[in-house]
C-alpha positions in Angstrom: -6.3 -34.2 -14.0 -7.9 -32.9 -10.5 -11.5 -34.1 -9.9 -13.0 -30.7 -10.0 -11.5 -29.5 -13.8 -12.9 -33.0 -14.8 -16.5 -32.0 -12.9 -16.1 -28.7 -14.9 -15.2 -30.0 -18.6 -18.0 -33.0 -18.1 -20.7 -29.8 -17.1 -19.8 -27.8 -19.5 -19.8 -30.6 -22.1 -23.3 -31.7 -21.0 -24.5 -28.0 -21.5 -23.1 -27.7 -24.5 -24.5 -30.8 -26.1 -27.9 -29.7 -25.0 -27.8 -26.0 -25.1 -31.5 -24.6 -24.7 -30.8 -23.7 -21.5 -27.4 -22.2 -21.7 -28.2 -20.2 -24.9 -31.8 -18.9 -22.7 -30.1 -17.6 -19.6 -27.1 -16.2 -21.2 -29.5 -14.3 -23.8 -31.5 -13.2 -20.6 -28.5 -11.6 -18.8 -27.2 -10.4 -22.0 -30.2 -8.1 -22.4 -29.9 -6.3 -18.7 -25.8 -6.2 -19.2 -26.3 -5.0 -22.8 -28.4 -1.9 -21.6 -26.6 -1.5 -18.8 -23.2 -1.2 -20.8 -24.3 1.3 -23.8 -25.7 3.4 -20.5 -22.8 3.6 -18.4 -20.6 4.0 -21.7 -22.3 6.9 -22.3 -22.4 8.5 -18.7 -18.7 7.6 -18.7 -18.2 9.8 -21.8 -20.3 12.6 -20.6 -20.1 12.8 -16.7 -17.2 10.6 -15.5 -14.4 11.4 -17.8 -12.1 13.8 -16.6 -11.4 17.0 -18.5 -8.1 17.1 -20.2 -6.5 19.3 -18.0 -3.5 19.2 -15.4 -5.4 18.8 -11.9 -8.9 18.9 -13.2 -10.4 18.8 -9.5 -8.8 22.3 -8.9 -11.2 23.9 -11.9 -14.3 25.8 -11.3 -17.3 27.3 -12.7 -18.0 30.5 -11.2 -21.3 32.8 -12.1 -24.9 33.0 -12.0 -26.8 30.2 -11.2 -28.9 28.5 -14.1 -29.8 24.6 -14.5 -28.5 24.6 -10.6 -25.0 24.9 -11.6 -22.7 28.4 -12.3 -23.6 28.9 -15.9 -22.9 32.4 -16.8 -21.3 35.4 -15.9 -20.9 39.2 -17.1 -17.7 41.2 -17.7 -18.4 43.6 -15.2 -19.2 40.9 -12.6 -16.1 38.9 -13.9 -13.8 41.7 -12.6 -14.7 41.3 -9.5 -14.2 37.8 -8.9 -9.9 38.2 -8.8 -9.9 39.8 -5.3 -12.0 36.4 -3.9 -9.5 34.5 -1.3 -8.2 30.9 -2.8 -8.8 32.0 -6.5 -5.3 30.9 -7.9 -6.4 32.1 -11.9 -9.5 33.0 -13.8 -10.1 32.9 -17.3 -13.0 34.1 -19.6 -14.7 32.9 -22.7 -17.8 33.3 -24.4 -20.5 30.8 -24.2 -21.2 30.3 -27.6 -18.9 30.2 -30.5 -19.9 32.8 -33.6 -19.1 32.3 -37.7 -16.3 34.3 -39.3 -15.1 34.7 -43.0 -11.7 34.0 -43.5 -9.1 34.0 -46.3 -5.4 33.0 -46.5 -4.2 29.7 -46.7 -7.1 27.8 -49.1 -10.1 29.2 -50.3 -12.2 31.9 -48.3 -14.4 30.0 -45.8 -17.2 30.7 -43.2 -16.1 29.4 -40.0 -16.9 29.0 -36.1 -14.9 30.9 -33.8 -14.8 31.7 -30.1 -13.3 34.7 -28.2 -11.4 34.0 -25.0 -9.2 36.2 -22.6 -5.6 35.2 -22.6 -5.8 33.6 -18.4 -8.2 31.1 -20.0 -5.5 28.8 -21.7 -3.1 29.6 -18.7 -5.8 28.7 -16.3 -6.7 25.4 -17.8 -3.4 24.5 -17.8 -3.3 24.3 -21.9 0.1 23.4 -23.3 -0.3 24.3 -27.0 0.8 21.8 -29.6 2.8 24.8 -31.4 3.4 28.5 -30.8 2.0 30.3 -27.6 -0.8 32.1 -25.6 -2.1 35.5 -26.2 0.1 38.4 -24.7 -1.1 41.3 -22.5 -1.1 43.4 -25.7 -3.1 41.0 -27.7 -5.7 40.9 -25.0 -6.1 44.5 -25.8 -8.8 46.3 -27.8 -6.8 48.6 -29.3 -4.0 45.5 -30.1 -2.5 43.5 -32.5 -4.6 41.0 -33.7 -4.0 37.3 -32.7 -5.7 33.9 -33.6 -4.8 30.7 -32.4 -6.1 28.0 -34.6 -7.7 24.5 -33.3 -5.6 21.4 -34.1 -8.5 19.8 -36.6 -8.5 22.9 -38.4 -4.9 23.2 -38.5 -4.6 19.4 -40.1 -7.4 20.1 -42.4 -6.6 23.6 -43.9 -2.9 23.7 -43.3 -2.2 20.2 -43.9 -0.1 20.1 -40.1 2.4 22.8 -41.4 4.2 23.4 -38.3 5.1 26.7 -40.4 2.3 28.1 -40.0 3.0 30.0 -36.9 3.7 34.2 -37.9 1.5 33.8 -41.2 -1.5 36.3 -41.4 -4.7 35.0 -42.0 -7.7 37.4 -43.1 -10.4 37.5 -40.5 -13.5 39.7 -41.9 -10.8 41.5 -43.8 -8.1 42.3 -41.2 -5.3 40.7 -41.4 -4.7 38.2 -37.9 -1.2 37.0 -36.7 -1.5 33.2 -36.0 0.5 32.8 -32.8 -0.6 29.3 -31.7 -2.2 25.8 -32.8 -4.4 24.1 -29.8 -4.0 20.4 -28.8 -6.1 17.6 -30.1 -7.8 17.1 -27.1 -9.3 20.9 -26.5 -12.2 21.7 -27.8 -14.0 25.1 -27.4 -17.4 24.2 -28.8 -16.1 22.6 -31.9 -15.0 26.2 -32.7 -12.0 26.3 -35.7 -10.3 29.4 -34.1 -10.0 31.2 -30.9 -9.7 34.6 -30.6 -8.6 37.5 -28.2 -11.6 38.6 -26.1 -10.1 42.2 -25.6 -12.1 43.7 -23.2 -11.8 46.9 -21.6 -10.0 47.1 -18.3 -13.2 48.4 -16.7 -15.9 47.0 -18.9 -19.6 47.9 -18.4 -21.1 45.2 -20.2 -23.9 43.2 -18.1 -24.2 40.6 -20.8 -24.6 37.2 -19.5 -22.9 35.9 -22.9 -19.9 34.3 -20.9 -18.7 31.5 -18.6 -16.1 32.1 -15.9 -13.3 29.3 -14.8 -11.3 29.8 -12.2 -8.3 27.6 -10.2 -8.4 27.5 -6.6 -5.2 26.9 -4.7 -5.0 23.6 -3.5 -6.9 23.0 -0.5 -9.2 25.9 -1.1 -13.3 24.5 -1.4 -15.6 25.6 -3.3 -18.1 26.1 -0.8 -16.0 29.0 0.5 -14.8 30.5 -2.7 -18.7 30.6 -3.5 -19.7 32.4 -0.3 -17.2 34.9 -0.8 -18.6 35.4 -4.4 -22.0 35.7 -3.2 -21.1 38.5 -0.9 -19.3 40.2 -4.0 -22.0 40.2 -6.3 -24.6 41.4 -4.0 -22.5 43.9 -2.9 -22.1 45.0 -6.8 -25.7 44.7 -7.5 -26.3 47.2 -4.3 -23.5 49.6 -5.8 -24.5 49.5 -9.2 -28.1 50.6 -8.6 -29.0 47.6 -10.3 -31.2 46.2 -7.4 -33.4 48.9 -8.0 -33.1 50.2 -11.7 -35.4 49.0 -14.2 -34.2 45.6 -14.7 -34.3 45.1 -10.8 -36.8 42.3 -10.8 -34.4 40.1 -13.2 -31.1 41.0 -10.8 -33.3 39.9 -7.2 -33.8 36.9 -8.6 -30.1 35.6 -9.6 -27.9 33.4 -7.3 -24.5 33.1 -7.6 -22.2 30.0 -7.5 -18.8 28.3 -7.8 -19.1 24.3 -8.4 -16.3 21.6 -10.4 -16.3 23.4 -14.3 -16.9 19.2 -15.3 -20.5 19.6 -13.5 -21.3 23.0 -15.2 -20.6 22.0 -18.5 -22.5 18.7 -18.2 -25.5 20.1 -16.4 -28.5 19.9 -19.1 -27.0 16.2 -20.0 -27.4 14.9 -16.1 -31.0 14.9 -15.7 -31.6 12.2 -18.5 -28.9 10.6 -18.4 -29.6 9.3 -14.8 -33.1 8.4 -16.0 -31.5 6.2 -18.1 -29.1 4.5 -16.0 -32.1 4.0 -13.4 -33.9 2.5 -16.1 -31.0 0.1 -17.0 -30.4 -0.7 -13.1 -34.2 -2.1 -13.2 -33.9 -3.9 -16.3 -30.5 -5.4 -14.7 -32.1 -6.0 -11.7 -35.2 -7.6 -13.7 -32.4 -9.8 -15.9 -31.5 -11.2 -12.9 -34.5 -12.4 -10.9 -35.5 -14.0 -14.2 -32.1 -15.7 -14.6 -32.4 -16.5 -10.7 -35.8 -18.0 -11.6 -34.2 -19.8 -14.2 -31.6 -21.1 -12.4 -34.1 -22.8 -9.5 -35.8 -24.5 -12.5 -33.0 -26.0 -13.4 -31.8 -26.9 -9.9 -35.4 -28.7 -9.4 -34.8 -30.6 -13.1 -31.4 -31.8 -11.4 -32.7 -32.7 -7.8 -32.7 -36.8 -8.7 -29.2 -36.4 -9.6 -28.2 -34.4 -7.3 -29.9 -36.8 -4.7 -28.2 -39.8 -5.8 -24.8 -38.2 -5.5 -25.1 -37.4 -2.1 -26.2 -41.2 -1.6 -23.5 -42.5 -2.8 -21.4 -40.4 -0.4 -20.3 -37.3 -2.8 -18.6 -34.3 -1.2 -20.8 -31.1 -1.1 -18.9 -29.6 -3.5 -19.0 -32.7 -6.0 -22.9 -31.9 -5.6 -22.9 -28.6 -6.3 -19.9 -28.1 -8.5 -21.4 -28.8 -11.6 -24.7 -26.3 -10.9 -21.5 -24.2 -10.4 -19.7 -24.7 -13.6 -22.9 -24.3 -15.3 -23.3 -20.8 -14.0 -19.8 -19.7 -14.3 -20.8 -20.5 -18.3 -23.7 -18.7 -18.2 -22.1 -15.7 -16.5 -19.2 -15.6 -19.1 -21.6 -16.1 -22.1 -23.9 -13.4 -20.7 -21.2 -10.8 -20.0 -19.7 -11.2 -23.4 -22.7 -10.7 -25.2 -23.8 -8.3 -23.3 -21.0 -6.4 -24.2 -21.6 -7.0 -28.1 -25.1 -5.6 -27.4 -24.1 -3.0 -25.8 -21.7 -1.9 -28.7 -23.6 -2.3 -31.0 -26.5 -0.3 -29.5 -24.0 2.5 -29.0 -22.9 2.3 -32.7 -26.8 2.4 -33.8 -27.1 5.2 -31.2 -24.0 7.2 -31.7 -25.3 10.1 -34.5 -28.3 10.7 -32.0 -26.4 12.0 -29.1 -26.4 15.8 -28.8 -23.2 17.2 -29.8 -23.6 19.5 -26.5 -23.6 16.6 -24.5 -19.8 15.6 -25.6 -18.3 18.9 -26.0 -15.3 16.8 -28.2 -15.1 14.0 -26.0 -15.8 10.5 -27.7 -18.1 7.8 -26.9 -16.0 4.2 -26.6 -15.7 1.2 -25.1 -13.2 1.3 -22.1 -11.5 -1.4 -20.3 -13.3 -0.4 -16.9 -17.0 -0.9 -18.6 -15.7 -4.5 -19.9 -14.9 -5.3 -16.4 -18.0 -3.9 -15.0 -19.9 -6.4 -17.3 -18.0 -9.6 -16.5 -18.4 -8.6 -12.8 -22.6 -7.8 -13.5 -22.3 -11.0 -15.1 -20.2 -13.5 -13.2 -21.6 -11.9 -10.2 -25.6 -12.3 -11.4 -24.9 -16.1 -12.3 -22.9 -16.7 -8.8 -26.1 -15.2 -6.9 -28.4 -17.3 -8.8 -26.5 -20.9 -8.5 -26.3 -20.0 -4.7 -30.2 -19.5 -4.3 -30.2 -23.0 -6.6 -27.6 -24.5 -4.2 -29.7 -23.2 -1.3 -33.2 -24.5 -2.9 -31.4 -27.8 -4.0 -30.4 -28.7 -0.2 -34.0 -29.8 0.3 -34.1 -32.3 -2.6 -31.8 -34.7 -0.8 -34.2 -37.2 0.6 -35.6 -40.8 -0.2 -38.5 -39.3 -1.5 -36.5 -37.8 -3.9 -34.7 -41.3 -5.1 -38.0 -43.0 -4.7 -40.2 -41.0 -7.2 -36.9 -41.3 -9.6 -37.1 -37.2 -10.1 -40.9 -37.3 -11.3 -42.3 -35.8 -8.1 -42.5 -32.3 -9.5 -42.1 -28.9 -7.7 -42.7 -29.3 -3.6 -44.8 -26.8 -1.6 -41.8 -25.2 -0.9 -40.3 -24.8 -4.7 -43.9 -24.1 -6.1 -44.0 -21.1 -3.5 -40.3 -19.8 -4.5 -40.8 -19.9 -8.1 -44.6 -18.2 -7.4 -42.7 -15.3 -5.5 -40.1 -14.6 -8.3 -42.8 -14.5 -10.8 -44.5 -12.0 -8.5 -41.1 -9.9 -8.2 -40.5 -10.1 -12.2 -44.1 -9.0 -12.7 -44.0 -5.9 -10.1 -40.3 -4.6 -11.6 -41.8 -4.9 -15.4 -44.7 -3.0 -14.0 -42.6 -0.3 -12.5 -40.2 0.4 -15.2 -43.0 0.1 -18.1 -45.2 2.7 -16.5 -42.4 4.9 -15.9 -41.3 4.5 -19.1 -44.7 4.8 -21.1 -45.2 7.8 -19.0 -41.7 9.6 -20.7 -42.9 8.1 -24.1 -46.2 9.3 -24.2 -44.9 12.4 -22.9 -42.1 12.3 -25.6 -44.3 11.0 -28.6 -46.8 14.0 -27.7 -43.6 16.5 -27.7 -42.1 15.2 -30.7 -45.6 15.2 -32.6 -46.6 19.0 -31.2 -46.4 21.6 -34.0 -43.6 23.6 -34.4 -45.8 26.6 -35.7 -44.2 26.4 -39.5 -43.3 24.3 -42.2 -40.2 22.6 -43.0 -41.0 20.6 -45.8 -38.9 21.9 -49.2 -37.0 24.2 -48.0 -33.4 24.7 -48.0 -31.1 27.2 -45.8 -27.4 27.8 -45.9 -25.4 31.1 -44.0 -24.0 33.8 -44.9 -21.8 36.2 -43.1 -21.2 39.7 -44.9 -17.7 40.5 -45.1 -17.2 43.6 -42.3 -14.6 44.9 -44.7 -16.3 44.9 -47.4 -20.3 45.2 -46.0 -19.9 47.5 -43.1 -23.5 49.2 -42.6 -26.8 48.5 -43.4 -27.4 49.7 -46.7 -24.1 47.5 -47.6 -25.7 44.3 -46.7 -29.0 45.2 -47.6 -27.6 46.0 -51.4 -25.3 42.3 -51.0 -28.3 40.4 -49.8 -30.6 41.8 -52.8 -27.8 40.5 -55.3 -27.8 37.7 -54.0 -31.5 37.1 -53.8 -31.8 37.8 -57.4 -29.2 35.1 -58.2 -31.1 33.1 -56.2 -34.4 33.3 -57.8 -33.5 32.5 -61.1 -32.3 29.4 -60.0 -35.2 26.6 -61.7 -37.3 25.3 -59.6 -37.3 27.6 -56.7 -40.2 29.1 -55.1 -39.4 31.9 -52.8 -36.3 33.1 -51.2 -36.0 34.9 -47.8 -33.6 36.5 -45.4 -33.5 36.4 -41.7 -31.2 36.8 -39.0 -32.6 33.5 -37.6 -34.2 30.7 -38.9 -37.9 29.6 -37.1 -35.8 27.1 -35.1 -33.1 25.2 -34.4 -30.9 29.1 -33.9 -30.2 28.4 -30.3 -27.3 30.5 -30.3 -28.8 33.5 -32.9 -31.4 34.6 -30.2 -30.8 37.9 -29.9 -33.2 39.4 -26.2 -34.2 42.8 -25.9 -34.3 43.7 -21.8 -35.7 47.0 -22.7 -38.5 46.6 -24.8 -41.5 49.0 -24.1 -44.8 50.5 -25.2 -47.5 52.9 -24.1 -50.1 51.6 -22.2 -48.7 47.6 -22.0 -49.2 45.5 -19.5 -45.9 44.2 -17.6 -44.1 41.2 -19.3 -44.5 38.3 -17.1 -42.1 36.3 -19.4 -38.8 36.0 -20.7 -37.2 39.0 -22.3 -38.6 39.1 -26.0 -36.5 38.1 -29.1 -35.7 40.9 -31.7 -35.7 38.8 -35.3 -34.7 40.8 -38.5 -36.4 39.6 -41.7 -36.9 40.6 -45.2 -40.6 40.6 -47.0 -41.4 36.9 -47.8 -40.2 35.1 -44.6 -43.6 34.2 -43.2 -44.8 33.1 -46.1 -41.8 30.9 -47.1 -42.0 29.3 -43.8 -45.8 28.9 -44.0 -46.1 30.7 -40.6 -49.8 31.9 -40.7 -50.6 35.5 -40.3 -53.7 36.0 -38.0 -54.2 39.0 -37.9 -53.1 42.4 -40.2 -50.9 42.3 -42.9 -47.1 41.3 -43.3 -44.2 43.0 -44.4 -44.4 44.4 -47.8 -41.4 45.7 -50.6 -42.9 49.0 -49.5 -41.8 49.2 -46.1 -38.0 50.3 -46.6 -35.2 52.3 -45.2 -36.4 55.9 -44.7 -39.8 54.7 -44.5 -42.3 54.3 -41.0 -40.3 51.5 -39.4 -43.1 48.7 -39.0 -42.7 45.6 -36.5 -44.4 41.7 -36.4 -45.6 40.3 -33.3 -46.2 36.6 -32.6 -49.2 35.8 -30.7 -47.7 35.3 -27.3 -46.1 38.7 -27.1 -49.2 40.3 -28.0 -51.1 38.7 -25.5 -48.6 39.0 -22.9 -47.7 42.7 -24.0 -51.1 44.0 -25.3 -54.2 41.5 -23.9 -54.0 40.4 -27.8 -54.7 44.4 -29.3 -51.3 44.7 -30.3 -52.3 46.0 -34.0 -51.4 49.8 -34.4 -49.6 50.1 -31.0 -46.3 51.3 -31.3 -43.5 48.9 -29.6 -40.0 50.7 -29.0 -36.6 49.4 -27.4 -33.5 51.5 -26.9 -30.4 49.9 -29.2 -27.9 48.6 -26.5 -24.5 49.6 -29.1 -23.4 52.9 -28.1 -22.9 54.1 -32.2 -26.8 54.2 -32.1 -26.7 57.4 -29.9 -28.9 55.6 -27.2 -31.7 56.7 -29.4 -34.9 54.6 -28.7 -36.2 52.7 -32.3 -40.0 52.7 -32.3 -42.1 50.7 -34.5 -45.9 50.1 -35.5 -46.9 46.6 -34.8 -48.6 46.2 -38.1 -49.1 42.4 -37.9 -49.2 38.9 -35.7 -48.5 35.9 -36.6 -48.9 32.7 -34.8 -46.3 31.4 -32.0 -43.5 29.1 -33.2 -41.5 27.1 -31.1 -37.8 27.8 -31.6 -36.1 25.7 -29.3 -38.1 22.5 -30.2 -40.8 20.9 -28.9 -39.5 21.0 -25.1 -38.0 24.9 -24.9 -40.4 27.4 -23.7 -42.0 29.6 -25.9 -40.7 33.5 -26.0 -42.3 36.7 -27.4 -41.1 37.1 -31.0 -40.6 40.7 -32.2 -39.4 41.1 -35.8 -38.0 44.1 -37.9 -37.0 44.3 -41.4 -33.5 44.0 -41.9 -34.1 47.2 -44.1 -35.1 48.9 -41.1 -32.6 48.0 -38.7 -30.6 50.8 -36.6 -26.6 50.5 -37.8 -25.1 50.0 -34.8 -27.5 46.9 -33.9 -26.7 45.6 -37.4 -23.0 45.5 -36.7 -23.9 44.0 -33.3 -25.8 40.9 -34.7 -22.7 40.8 -37.4 -20.2 40.4 -35.0 -22.0 36.8 -34.1 -24.7 36.2 -36.5 -24.5 35.2 -39.7 -27.7 35.7 -42.1 -30.0 32.7 -43.1 -30.8 32.3 -46.7 -34.0 30.3 -46.7 -35.2 28.8 -50.3 -38.6 27.1 -50.8 -38.1 24.9 -54.3 -39.5 21.9 -56.1 -38.2 18.7 -55.3 -35.1 17.2 -52.9 -33.6 20.3 -51.1 -30.3 18.6 -50.6 -30.3 18.5 -54.4 -29.6 22.4 -54.7 -26.6 22.6 -52.7 -24.2 23.1 -56.1 -26.4 25.8 -57.7 -26.8 27.9 -54.5 -22.9 28.0 -54.0 -22.8 29.1 -57.8 -25.3 31.7 -57.4 -24.0 33.2 -54.4 -20.2 33.3 -56.2 -22.1 35.2 -59.3 -23.1 38.1 -56.8 -20.4 38.2 -54.4 -17.1 36.3 -56.1 -15.1 36.5 -52.3 -18.0 35.8 -49.9 -18.2 32.3 -48.5 -20.9 30.9 -47.8 -21.7 27.6 -44.9 -24.2 25.0 -43.9 -26.0 24.6 -47.2 -28.7 21.9 -45.9 -32.6 21.2 -45.4 -34.7 22.8 -43.4 -36.0 19.4 -41.8 -32.4 18.9 -41.0 -31.9 21.9 -39.1 -35.7 20.8 -37.4 -33.9 17.2 -36.6 -31.3 18.7 -34.8 -33.7 20.4 -32.3 -35.4 17.2 -31.6 -32.0 14.6 -31.3 -32.5 14.6 -27.7 -36.2 13.9 -27.8 -35.7 11.4 -30.5 -32.8 9.6 -28.7 -34.9 9.7 -25.2 -37.9 8.1 -27.6 -35.7 5.0 -29.0 -34.0 4.5 -25.6 -37.0 4.7 -23.2 -39.0 2.4 -25.7 -36.3 0.0 -26.0 -36.3 -0.6 -22.2 -39.7 -0.8 -22.0 -39.9 -3.8 -24.9 -36.8 -5.5 -22.7 -38.6 -5.3 -19.7 -41.6 -6.7 -21.2 -39.7 -9.0 -23.1 -38.6 -10.6 -19.9 -41.3 -10.2 -17.7 -42.9 -12.6 -20.2 -39.8 -14.9 -20.3 -39.7 -15.5 -16.6 -43.5 -16.1 -16.6 -43.5 -18.4 -19.4 -40.6 -20.3 -18.1 -41.7 -20.7 -14.5 -45.1 -22.4 -16.1 -43.6 -24.5 -18.6 -41.4 -26.2 -15.8 -44.1 -26.4 -13.3 -46.2 -27.8 -16.1 -43.6 -30.2 -17.3 -42.8 -31.8 -14.0 -46.4 -31.9 -12.7 -47.1 -34.2 -15.9 -47.4 -37.6 -13.9 -50.5 -35.4 -11.6 -52.1 -33.7 -14.5 -52.3 -37.5 -15.7 -53.7 -38.6 -12.7 -56.1 -36.0 -12.6 -57.1 -36.7 -16.5 -57.3 -40.7 -15.4 -59.4 -39.7 -12.8 -62.2 -37.7 -14.7 -60.9 -33.8 -14.8 -61.7 -32.0 -18.2 -58.6 -30.8 -20.2 -60.5 -27.0 -19.9 -60.4 -27.6 -15.9 -56.6 -27.9 -16.4 -56.2 -25.0 -18.5 -58.4 -22.8 -17.0 -56.4 -23.7 -13.1 -53.3 -22.9 -15.0 -54.5 -19.9 -16.5 -56.3 -18.7 -13.2 -52.5 -19.3 -10.8 -51.0 -17.6 -13.4 -53.0 -14.6 -13.7 -53.0 -14.1 -10.1 -49.6 -13.8 -10.1 -49.7 -11.2 -12.7 -52.3 -9.3 -11.0 -50.5 -9.3 -7.5 -47.2 -8.2 -9.0 -48.9 -5.1 -11.0 -50.6 -3.8 -7.6 -47.1 -4.3 -6.2 -45.3 -2.4 -9.4 -47.7 0.4 -9.7 -47.9 0.7 -5.9 -44.2 1.6 -6.1 -43.9 3.8 -9.3 -47.0 5.9 -8.0 -44.3 6.3 -4.3 -41.5 7.7 -6.1 -43.9 9.5 -8.8 -42.5 12.6 -7.5 -39.2 12.3 -9.6 -41.0 11.7 -12.9 -42.3 15.5 -12.3 -39.8 17.6 -13.3 -39.3 16.1 -16.5 -43.4 15.5 -17.6 -44.4 19.5 -16.4 -42.1 20.3 -19.6 -44.6 19.1 -21.8 -48.0 19.8 -20.0 -48.3 16.0 -18.8 -49.0 14.3 -15.7 -47.7 11.5 -13.8 -51.2 10.0 -13.5 -51.9 9.2 -16.9 -54.7 6.8 -18.0 -53.7 6.0 -21.4 -50.2 4.8 -19.2 -51.9 2.9 -17.0 -54.2 1.0 -19.4 -51.3 0.0 -21.5 -49.3 -1.5 -18.3 -52.1 -3.6 -17.2 -53.0 -4.8 -20.5 -49.5 -5.9 -21.8 -48.6 -7.1 -18.7 -51.9 -8.9 -18.7 -51.6 -10.3 -22.1 -48.1 -11.0 -21.6 -49.3 -13.2 -18.4 -52.1 -15.2 -20.3 -50.2 -15.8 -23.4 -46.9 -16.9 -21.1 -49.3 -19.6 -19.4 -51.7 -20.1 -22.3 -49.2 -22.7 -24.0 -48.0 -24.5 -20.8 -52.0 -24.3 -20.3 -52.5 -26.2 -23.6 -49.7 -28.7 -23.6 -51.1 -30.1 -19.9 -54.3 -30.1 -20.9 -52.7 -32.6 -24.1 -51.4 -34.9 -21.5 -52.0 -39.2 -22.4 -53.2 -40.4 -19.0 -51.4 -43.7 -19.7 -47.8 -42.5 -20.8 -47.9 -40.2 -18.0 -48.8 -42.8 -15.4 -46.0 -45.0 -17.1 -43.5 -42.4 -16.6 -42.2 -42.9 -20.3 
């Protein structure tokens, strides 16, 4: 057997016989690698994974800028992209899916559907699993009706039957021909159905509710296409008079952009993931510093063995091979344990990852991530060992042989160990401060009242089938019948109906861009939302009525139209004096004849947070379902189901079966969907907040643990190696308290220096935190967080020094002097 293999085997056997150092060093490294593996796997799934289309680098998103990327476009703007040089093909798809009633091939269902033009699939390069794309005639407003199924829906409803092509499916009471099935890798907003967009040839639609996808010609730069697009859009705005009309302020602030499609799809997740990546990087660096400290201390403990080998004429390789072998074992163990910790962490967090981040991708460990973990583990261990080898060259002296390994830490070694402690504390302080700011801000946000009570409320969706309920009167009749059946259920206290729930309905918010009132102030806010509700909506959710009255059963169709506004709209539009004022808007639906809808404000409610604790507050105007203009009701039905809410006694989830039966009695062929408690809806709006809280909290705890471990290891090793010195000092009359105070003061001095350095770095880079903290009205200079960092690291340093200090104060002088 070669000598070097025997040396490695002997070193490993020795390490495994006394595995204390091996376990401690591997666990320290595993903490940093585990966090890195989890975060990088998430980043790989969300940001780095190529889109499942051919030549994805040629795919671009084209539209108005939001979140720093091309986000949305109007149909009118879309029609002016085709003339841009370098654009090979175009496709248009709705931004959000809508619910549709279907029948045929099974029981009636309410499923999500999304519409796209015939150019989308060919632009993306999608090859259908079955069937074909839409034809030109099918993508016409007056053409034949066609539908393409998602792969999951095809398997679930039709059992993967290849003969489904050519069959009919009833959508909203109208027959549609199934012409294709999407591949499993393609998921459009988790929709079950893909419908033809069927826009008119020269659409005047200025609603920014669509996403445009372009495939660029090979060799075409996105910057060049973006410049042409910007010029075209400004020319269009001037030509149409948009820059001088009533919405001139809105259009003059719009910027137009072209960027990679993947960048647009992941824009909202990128800032948070970059914050996680930075935290994981600091944590990994802290683990590497900690490991280096442990290896340096290990090299000190083995200095006598190294000196003996040198004196007996051992080669350089034979002297350092045991340390390298041990480092290899530590690196492998840390990497493997880190991968296991990362996989466990991902499985625990998978349910909390926002669905919109993934967009159909799956978070799973890839070989590249495992390779990265091995490189990090072995690389970290190698760096630590090389530093240990460099330090050990000073131990090849006669003094080391004469002292028999009992000389303790030299001045050089002690200085290096103290410097490493300072570095650890500085890194921990920087990470703790940044994490503490996020934790405090997110905790503040998660405990901010949403403005309503979600407890004891169960909700479900019902979209009246258009063929059977085509107008406001028929919809009102259906809702009345359903509400009567629901009220008859045992345990039901209140029942209400609305176009949107107080929170969690991001895609159900209808904005009024043309709202006005006599004597009103100019709006310095986003366009207000319009929501349709039934009487009892505010009491069902315990939304406080601050002034005026609520809707009553006397407010009905044919009577005086009335409205209720929230505090924000009342303040921004009427300086708080909204009661009795008339507010009006023009229906955007041509079938309403362009007549303004005017309603008298009879009440003001408290402000709610429809987008969750970190969302922007909006002005909201509520009108009654029964008083909604006919055309506007049809527009709502085209994309928004009605939300029914029941305040109940007991567990809301236990009412699922009773609700389904009650709706079936009122309308046997009317499907419903998403029967769930309101608290589950609210939790979905706070998923990202809870994920941030959990991950940042884990990073903070690990940083504190690593810093404390590093300080303890250095101080404990220093005390163990100075045992003979302490014995001499005690024999010469030093008191145990003097030794204890000396050790504590030395350790706390290192903590203080590290704290000052770490907080200085944190404040130097505080600008990167402001963009997130401003959203929740929190300052970077937070005295609570600053106090927490100082106190936690001081306590960790005190505890790390106290145990070794007590051990030093109890040294038996005679035993230490004998060297036993």
